[in-house]
Structures are given as C-alpha cells and as structure tokens.
N, C-alpha and C positions, 0 to 999 in steps of 0.2 A: 504493500500500499503505500510507504514510504520513500520508495525508488530503490535502487539496487545497489546504493552505495549502504546500506543496512541489511544486505541479505547474508554476506557471507560471517559478519560479524556475531548475527543471531545467534547462529548453528554452531559457531565457535564456544560462543558464551554458556551456551547449553551442554558442552562436553566439560567447559573448564569448572563451571557449577555443581554438576554432578559426580567429579573426580573427586576423591580422597585427599592423598599427601600433596606437599607443594614443596618445590627447590626453591632456592634462591639463587639469585645471581646478582650482577651489578648494572646500573645503566650502560656503561661502555660496553659490558657485553651484548645489551639489547641493541646500542646503534650497530653490533657488526653484524647482525643477522641481516639485514639489508646492503651490504657492501656494492658498490657502485652506483645505487639510487639518491637522488636528492635527500636529506634529511635536514630537518627540521628538530630544532631544541624547544622543548614542550616543558612545562612546569606543572605538575600534578601537587595538589594540597586535598590532605584532608583536617578539619578544622573542627572535629568532634571527640577530640581526647581518644585513650588509649594505651598499653602498655607497649605494643608492637602491632607495627601495620606495614602492612604490602599490598604492591600493586599489581592487579595482574589484567593482563587482555589480551585482545587479539594479536596485539605487537607483540608478545612475548607466546604467540600459540594456547595461549591459556592453559599453558603447564608449568611455565616458571614465573617465578614471583621478584619483583624489586623492590627492596627494602627501604621506607620513607624513615628519614630521620628528622626529628624535634628542631623545630624553628626557633632561634635563640630567642629566649626571652618569655616565650609561652611554652609550658609543658602541654597542651593539647589541640597543639597543630603540627602537623607533619607535613612534609615536603619533597618531592624528588624529581628530576629533572632526565627527560627520556630525551632521545633522537628519536624522533619518527618520519614515516612518508607520509608525503603528503596524501589526502584524501578523509575519509571516513574511519573512525575507531573506536572501537566498543572495549569499555573495563570495569571493572570493579575491584575494590577493596578488602582486603582480608585486615580486619580488627581483632587481635588475641583469638584468632582462630576461627572466627565466625566472618563468613561473604557479607559483605555489608555493598549499598550503592547511597551514594549523597544526593538527597532529596534535594539540595540547593546547587544542585549544576542541574546541566540535562541527561534527563534520563528517558528510558524507553524501553516497552514491556516487548519480548518477543515472543513467538508463536507459540512457544511453550511456558509461558507465563513469567518467564525470568526478566527481572529488573536490571537492565543494565546503563551505567552512564554511557556519554556517546560524546565525541568532539569531532571538529571536522579541522586537518590540518592544512593550512593551504602553503604555497610555494615560498610566500613572505616569511621570513622569521616572525617568531613571536618575541613581543618584549619579553624578556624575562627579566626583572628586578628582585633583589632581594627583598623580602616580606619584612616589615619592623614589627613589632608587637602592638605598637596603636592601631597599625590598619587592621591587626588580627582582630583585635578587640572593636572597633567598629562592625567589621564585618560581622561578627558572632551576635551582635545585639540588633541588627539591622531588622530581623523580622520578629525579636522577643521583647527588647524592651526600649520604647521609642523615647521615653522620656530622658534614658541613659544615655542615647543616641543625641538625643536635642542637646545635652551637657556639655558631652564631649565635642562635638561639632563645633559649639560657639566659642569653647574656650581655646579651639585648635588654630581658628582662624587666621590667615595670612593672607597677605596681597601679593600678588603675581603678578608679574610682568605681561606685557600685551604679547610676547613671544611664548609665552608657558601660556598662555590663554590660548592663543590656536594652535599651538602642539598638543593642548586636551582636545579641543574641537577634532583635530585631523584623527587622532587615537580613536574617538568615539566615531566619526565618520568611517575611516577603515574596519573598523568594529562588523560595522553594520553591511558593508559590502563583505565582508568575509563570511558571515553566517546566515544559514538558511531559514525558512519561514519553519519548516524542520522542529526548530528549536522553540517555537511557540506552542508547539501542540501540549497540552497535559496527559498524565500519565491517563487519566481517567478523566468521565465528565460527558455532559451532553450537548447535544444543539438543538434548538428548537428552529422547525421550521413551519411554515404556516401554507396551505392548498390554496390555490388563488380563487376556488370555490366556495372558500368561507365567507359566512358572513360579515360585514362591516364592522359592527359595534361584535360579536362575537370575538372579532380578530383581535381588538386592542382589549378588550377583555382579558384574552390569554395573554398580551403582552404584559398588564397588568399583574396578573395573578403569577406569570412567571418571572417576578420582576428584571425583565429584560426591557432596554429601549427599543431594540429594534430585532427582526426575525427575518429569515430568506424566505422569498414566495415561491413555490414549487406549482409547475404545470404538470397535472397528469395527463395531459392530451401528450405535449410535445415530450413529456416525460426528462424535462429541463428543469434548473431553474432559472429564472426569467427578471427577477428585483428582490428589491429590501422592499419592507413595510416598518417605518419609523414612527414615534410620537408627531415628528415634524406634519407629518403626512393626516395624523389627526387636528392638530393645530391650523393646518392648513385650511381644510376642510370646513370645520369652525368659523374661521375667518372669512373665506370666501362667501358660505352662505348667508350667516349673518350680515357680510355689509350689503346683500341683495333683499334686506329686511325682513326676509322671512323664519320663521321658527323652524328650526331643525327637524322634519319630519320624524318621528319616533319610529315608524312601520318602516318607511324606506331604508332606514338604519340597520332593521332587525331582516329586512329581506334581501337588499342587496351584497351581492357577491365583492370581493376584492375586486376580481376583473371586470364586471359591469360597471362598478363605481369610476373605476380607470377610466375605462373606455368614453361612459356617458358624463363625465365630469371634466374631461381634463381639458375641453375646451372655457367649463367656466370660471375653475380655478385656476388656468393657465398653465398646466401640468404639461410637461416635456416627456417624451416619450425615449426614454435610455435602455441601452442594453446593458445588463448586469455587469458590473467591475467584479472581478475576481483574480484572486492570488493562487499559486500551486506551490505544495511544498517546497518544492528544488527553490524557489525564486528569493532573491536575498530579501534580508530584513532593511536594508536600505530602499529596495525598490516598493514595499508596503508603506514606509514611512509616507515615501515622495506619493504614494497614490492617494491615502489618507488625507494629506497635506492639500494636493492641488485638486482634489473631486469633493474636498469639504465635506467629509462624512465620515463618522464616528467610529465604524465596524467595515470588514471586505470580508464574506465568504472566502474560507481556505478549499479549494476543489481540486482534487484529485481524479484524473480520468485512467482507469485501469486498462491495461494492454487489452484490444478485442473486446471492450466492454461500449456499450452507446450511453448507460448512466453514468452521472459524475457521481463521486462520493462528497460528500460534506463533512469534513473532517474537524472543521474551528471555525470561529469569528476572530478574524485577526484584529487585535486594535493597538491605539497607542500604550496603553499600559502594560500589555503583554510583552513590547517590545522594548518601553524603560526597564521592567522588572529582568530582559536580559542584559541591558547596559548593567544593571546593579550587580547583580550575580557575576560577570564578568571581571569586573573592576572592583570588587570589594576590597581583593586582596592587592590590589597594586594601585592605591590611591596618590603614589606619585605618578604616574603617569596621566593625570588627571587632577590638578591641583586649581585649575578652574574651578573644582566642586567646592573649594575650600571658601571661596568667595562670599561674603553677603549678598541676597539678593537687591537688596533696597542701594549697592552700587552697581550694578549689571542694567541694561536695557532689556527689560525683561518683564512680561505680564502688562496688563489693564490695570490704570489708577486715577483716585478722583482729584480735580482741579487741586492744583498746589501740589501735587506734587509727581503729577504726570509731567513728559518733557513737553516743553513749548511745541503746537503743533501734532500732538501725536493724540491717538482717540483717548476719551474719558470715559471712566466705569459710569456705567447706569447703574443707579440702585431704585430698588423700588420701596414702598413702605407700606405696613402690613393691612393697611388699611384702604387701603384702593383697590379697584374692582380689577378681577381677573380677568376681565375682557382687555383690561389696561396694560395689564401683566404681558398678555400674549403677544398683543400687539408688538411691545418693544421688543420680546424674543426674538421677533420675526425682523422686526426693522434693525437692531442689531447685530442681527445673525449672530446669536452667541446662545448656548446650551442650557446657561442657568445664569440667574443675579441673584445680588445678596439683599434680604429684605432686613430693614431697620423699623424700630419702633418712632414713637412720636420724640424721642430724645435722641434720635440719631444710632443708637445703640444696635448692635449687629444681633440679629434673631434667628434669622434662618436662613435658606434659598430658597427659588422656585426655580424647578428646573421644567424642560418640553415634555420628558417624561412622567413628571406628576400629572400630567392632563389624560392618562391614561387611567388614572383613578374615575375619572368623572365616565366612565363608560361601563362602569358596574351600576348605574341607576340613570336617574332622568333629570340628571344636573347639565346636560350638556347643552338644553335649549336655549334661544338667545336671551330671551328674558331673566333667565337664571344668571346665565355669565353675566349681566351687564349688573344685576343685585349681588351676587357671591362676590367676596372681598377674599385678596389673597389666603388671609389667616383661616377664613373658611373653607377655601378649596386646600387648604393644608392638612387642616381637621378630618377631612371626609377622606385622606388617603391614609391617614393616622388610624382610621378606623378599625382598618387592618395590618396585619403584622406586615410591614415592607421594609424588605432590605435591598433597595434600588441603590440607583445613583447617588455616590458619596456615601456610601453606605461600607463600613469597615467592620473589622471582627468584632466591635463594642456595640456595634448598631446605631455608631452616628450617621446623620445625614450630610454633614458637611467635616472637614478641617480645617484648621487656621493655624495660620504662622504670622511670625512677626518679620518684619524688614532686615531685624538683623540677624536673622536665622540663616545660617548658609546653604546654598547652592545644592551642595549634599542632602540634607535635612528635607528642604523642598521635594528633589527629585524621589527620596526615599520613602515618603509618603504618597508621592502620585503613584509608584510603583505598586499601591496595595490594590487587590480588586476592589474594583469600582470606583476607586476615588478618579474623578477627572479634573477637579480643581481643587486649589486653597484660597480659602477666605483672607486675607493680610488682614490685621487689623492693630491698632494702637493700645499697646498691652494696658494703660490703668483703665481709659475710657470705653473701651471694644466699639469704637468707632471704626467701620469700615475706613480701610486706606487702600486696598484693592485687590486682586483676585489674580492666579496665577493658574494657567489651564494647562495641559498636555499638550496642546497645540502650541502653547509659546513655550515651554521648554523645548521642541521638537526646532523651533524656527529658529531660536536661538542657537542653540549648539550648531546645527548646520548651516547657517546664515554665511 
C-alpha cells in the first residue's frame, strides 16, 4: 500500500523480531557491509532510558546488533552513528533484552502486525551534531509537560544573527524536501468520507458529531473521490440564501443531497467546480505544504492507487499540524541546527496583531464581542478569509474563539434559519455547541477549545503547541490584563519559515 520502499524491510523485520539470540558488531563494521556504495552517516537516538540498548534493522540483516552509547550528561539517552545506503530503512531497538520501537519517531505496522521504526536516507549527508543535555531535556518534555517546556525555552532565549536565521529556515526546507507524505500516516486511525447522495443537513450533522472540520466526498457512480465538504460550505449556504431575504427551507435541507445542492445552487452562491486536489504517499512534505498554502485549504486527502486497481484508497487527511509535528520530532535532538526557534515571537514578522502592535501597513486582527450577532461573526469570517476569531467581553478581556467549524453545531437543530441567525448572539451559539461533548478545533488533550501564548514566548514554544492534534492557532494575550494582542496560525508559521 505504501510503496515498494517498505516491502523488503517489513519482511526482514518479521524474521528479526521472531529470532531469539543476537550478536554485537560495531558501527564501522556495519558500514563495510555495503562496500562500494555511497554511505550516509546517520544518527540513531533512543531517549527513553534503559541499561543496555542496541540497534537492529534491515541494514544489519536483522541479525547483528549495534550497541548505543549513553549521551554525556544524560543517563537516559543513548545514540549510535551508522553509515547507511540511500533509501528506505526499517529498524528497531533492543532495550534490556526487549524489542522496542520509538513511538515518537516515524513507525509503521508490517503485514504481520510488527511495529518498526523507519526512515528515508537521501544521498545528501545528514547534519550530525553532538547532542547536549539541554536539548535532550527539551525534547523529552515536548509531549509531556508543556509548562516545564515553556519555562526552559523562555529562560534559554538568545539572539540569533540573520545568517543563523536563514540557515534555520534552510534546514527546515531541506527536511521537507527529503521526507515523504508516508511519514504523516498514523499507526492506526480512521478517515471519514461522505457519499454525495447524503442529505445536506445529515452531512453537516455528521461533521459535527465526528468533531471534524471537513470530509472527502465519494461518488459511488464513478467510484472516485470528487471533492471536499467543509464547514465553510455551510456558512456560504447560510450567507448566500440569507442575502436573498428568504428563510432557509428546512425541508430542502433535509431532502437535498450534497450532489444536488452543489449542482442546483452553484450559480446562486457563486460556487466554482474544481477537481479534487490530493497528494500521494510518495510526495514530499514540501509538496503538501505548498498545496495547502497555495490552495488555501486546511486538509488534503492522501490517496493511493494500487497497481491494477481502479478504486483509490483513502489513507489519511494531510494537514499543516501533521507536518509541523514531523518537524518537531526531527529537530528536537538537534536544536543547534535551528537557532531561530529560540527567538521570542514578538521580535519576528509573524502572525496577525491588533493596531499599535501590528507593523504599519500590515493587516490588523479582527476581534468579536460575545454579545454580537452570529450573522455578523459569519460575515467577518468570510470577509477576513480566516478560520477563527478571538472573542472578548465588554472589558476587552479574552473569553473564547469562534471558528468556522462551530457553525456545524447549528445543523443538528433548527437554529440555522435566517431570523434565528440574526437574533442569536455569538455567546449563545457557543453554548449550543457546548451542549454536547465537543473535542474539535482548538481542542487539546485537556479539552481546551483554545491555547494562549505571550509575545515573550519563543518560536519553539509556539510550534510545539501548534503541533498538538486539533490545534490550529494560538491566541496571544497580555499577561496581566488578558487582553488580546494577536493570533498566530499554522499558516503563519509555514509562511514565515518558508519565505
């Protein structure tokens, strides 16, 4: 399913994991097994402790093992440098006699259910820098204790030169060009697709119930994916019908299918038919980012076309947060290669800010009041071409965010008619969504709808939080008053890093 690069490794991994005894060799010996080929020095790190740690993979024929050495200054981090031939490689660690894979590194399940780590080695040598204990602590806390990470990053901020900033951006850009979409695929999960014969209201209700902002559309007649249905579609329908002065007909919403609605109303709502844009598992991460940014979409289907098969396989929905997580995972142990990430966000040309903080001539942040009408909020979201806006109270204190996907909560009852949209306040609309358990946009493992930061926080801190599942933006506030100063989105991060 994922290309020929993984087939030989998966079979070898099965034999290796099933074996009993192991032998030990050296990194130099491993390099001589492919004499005559271009070899690329590659560093392997096991940051999860143990007494004795070994490395085994297809480059050792799943028979020999390479010992990892403790990193100076840390008793829980081990490393080894191997010279590998270019291409895909699968590997696993042996920790105190037990086969282990690192869940924080790219991994996959082979046909027999064994989980192996994997990597793609390119002909361009990987920059191998000696790790330091501070970097290891930072990486170890990335997914565990963000308050501790926040403290470490703020206290370690240093000023970088223009050359160091450009070198940081180049290292990130090179990483995106070297790594495939295959690295975004989760070990397990689900992808929700909607049939175009589904009634419109039922479709948006499904988005709300599943806690997802969009879903691919499947046409059973053509046996192909033909588009995407998003929360923005629902907003457009409400806005355009409302502008004609008509109450949205409930019976039409109940009976019209997605396909019928798109066809009959595309002239009314000025909808343009586009062919579905997708990516493949072998495309580069840079290609994914470029497509997401240039087409101004939040997700792209990852489609695989098996040999001699007419029906594509939907593997995943690629998004910027997934790519950002790959960047974090790759650079967590080599912070010296991206010194730009140590800079406070307030010193960078990044994000959208309120007047007085925003650069002269730049776009300023739009803010909503919680007592404003929902119809106004929807108009601002479309006009400003943003996915969410901060909400403040009468004292301009930050309260919440209203996102495009919040509108799907209205599809489950009768609150989507024009008179109700005009009378419903933003605060009331959010209460409708809160009536059910909601873990959608902006949600974290703690159930928060949003995350906040300060202008003094480092770029690394912001990136680490944006890499969390479901987080698409950070609200920047003033620490004492909790007044909104700005917002930083995933798109802002990638526009800045790849400029």
